[in-house]
C-alpha positions, 0 to 999 in steps of 0.5 A: 530507525530502519535503513529503508526509512533512512534512505527514504527521508535522508540522513538530515531528516532522520536526525531530526526525527530522532531529536524528539522534537514535535512535528506539525502536520505539514512538516511531517507530510513534507518528510513523507511520513503522512500519506494523506491529510483529511479534515478533523473528524474525517479520518475513519471515513477516509480510511474506509474509502481508501480500503474500499478502493484497494479492495475493489482495484487491487488483488489480495495477492498483490497487496500481500506481496507488496506488504511482504516486500515492504517489510523485508526491504526494511531489514535488507540492504538495497541490492538484496531488496532489489533481487528479492523484489524481482523474484516476487515480481517474476512470481506475480507475473506467472500467477493466475491473479496477474492473468485475470488482471490483464484479462479484466483490463483488456475486457474493460471489466472489474477483475474477478478475484476469489477473495473479492466477495470477502472484501466487499464488506467495505462497501457495507461499512461505507453504506454502498451497495456491493458492486 
């Protein structure tokens, strides 16, 4: 178990997870181990909908940065994680991607990211027109 996960759920719950006991959905959700619960048979449509929302509303650069920061935080102590997170934020704030996000917000339009057209395949998977 990583230090980040231990900090997230607490020592008592972490101990329970290591016990090998089976957890019901509601209990796992209360631990913060489940992001969202969907009805039987709806996992794939819900995942595709979530991915389409990310593709439409989050820049590829921001998703890449968030994933890198989360992976690093699992290996780092809290102070190192904060320092590295601040550096990533500084880099993001200076990026063209961030500037485009602000412009699109002010102009009340979808952001124009170079990779957005590549990501629009989620709309096709969902049976929607690309917008």
